[in-house]
N, C-alpha and C positions, 0 to 999 in steps of 0.2 A: 482748584484753586492750587499755587505754590507759591513759596518766599523762598528765594535765593539767597544767599550769605557770600558776599564777595568784597575781593579786597577794593579801596577805592583811595581817589586819593579828591582833595578838594580843589577847583579850577576858581582861583580868583576873577581870572578872565569874564567867566560867566555866573561867578557866585553861585556854584553848586557842585555838588559831589558826582565824580565820573567815574566808571571802572579802570581801574589801574592797568590790569592785565587784560589782554585781547588777541586770542591768537586765532590762525585759520583753523587750528584742530577741529571746533564745533563745526565749522561750517562745511571742512572737509567730510568729517562724519555725516553731517546729516545729507550732503552729496550724495555719498557712497549708499546711504542707507535707501533713498528717493529711486537710485539708479536699479539698488536689488527689487525693491519693490515694483517698480515698472515693468522690470523683465523677470519677474519671477526667479530672484537667484536668491541665495542666502544670504540673511542678512548678517553687514561687517560685524567684528567685536568691536568694540566702542576703545579697547586698549591699541588697534593697529593705528588709532589717530589721535592720540594723545602723547604729545612731546613732553620731556622730561622739565621745561618750565612750566606746563600747566597742569601739572596735578598740584593738588593742595590748594587750590585758587578761589576755589567756592565749594557750597552743596546746597542742593535745592532740596526741600523739605514741603509735603504738603501741609496747608495753613495751619490745622491743628496741630500737627508737631510742630511747627514752627514756634507758634504762640506759648505752647507748655514748653518749649526750649528757653525762649525766652524770659518766660518766668522762673524755671529753674535756674536761670543764670541771672535772676534777679537784675535783667533788662525792660527797658518800656519795650512791650509786648504790643507792636503798633505793625500794621502794613508796610511799614517802609521806616527805615533811620539811618544811624549810624553810630557809632562808637569807636573811640582810639583803639586799633589792634593790642596796644600792649594791658590799655585798662581789661578789652575781652580776655584777654589770655590769662589774668590775673584771676578773674574770676571762672574761667573755664577749669583753671589747675586746682583753685579751690573746693569746687564741685569734685575733683577727680581724687580729693582724699579718701582714703579705705575707711569709711565711717560709716554706719547707719543710715543717716540722712542724705546722705549720697548714694544710695540705691533704688532705683527708681522701680517698683512694682510694674506687674501686668497691668494692663488696661482692656476692661473686657469690652469689645465687640458688641453693639448693640445696631438694631433696625427700628424707625418708626415708619409711619402710613401706611400706604395703598388702598386698596378700594376707592378711588377715587382723591386721594390725597395723595399729596407731593410726597413719594417714598425717600427716605434718608437713611443711608448705609452708614455706621463708622465699624472699621475692620478692627479696631482694638490695636494695643500696642503691647510687644513682648518686653519681660522686663528686664531692665537693664537698657533699654533703646536710648533714653536721654544722655544716660552714661556713656554709651558708644558715639553717639551724636558729638556728645562735647568733647571727647577725643578727638572726633574729626576738624570738628569748630578750631578747636586749638591748633592745629597744622595750618591752617588757615590764617589763623591770627599772628602765627610765629613766623611764618612766610612774608606776612605783612610788615612786619616790622615797625617804624615808626607810622604807619601808611592810618587808613582807618577799613572797619571791616561796616560796609554798607548792607541792608537788606532791601526788599523791594519783592 
C-alpha cells in the first residue's frame, strides 16, 4: 500500500478536495509500459513521458514511510488528509535546518512470521531518507502556492 501527496484545491461545488494537476503524462507512460510488456519490448523511461509542468506535483511513498514522514513533519498521520501548502512548506523548511534533530538515522529491516504464519517484511530505511523526502515534498508545496497539499 502507498500514500500519494499531491497538489489539490477545494471544490466548493462538491464540498471536497480534488487534485489540482492532471496531465496525460501518467496515462501515456502507462500505455507505453503496457505496449512494451505485451510485445516483449524494452520498458520506457518515465522521463520520456513527463512534461515540464508535471514535475514536482506529487510524491508517492509506502505507507510506513508516509506515516513516518507525517510524524517527522508534525502533521496528522492519517491515511488521507490535507494541509495548506504554505503551512506544509514552513514545516518542511524547519525540518531542513542543519541541526542534529533534523538528521534521521537508519532504520533496520526486519522479518516476522513464516512456518504457517503470515510473513511480514520491513526493508528498513537508509539514513537521511526522511530528510531527502522532505526536500522533495517542499518542492511540491512550493509549486502549489496558495493551494493545498492533500494525501491519500
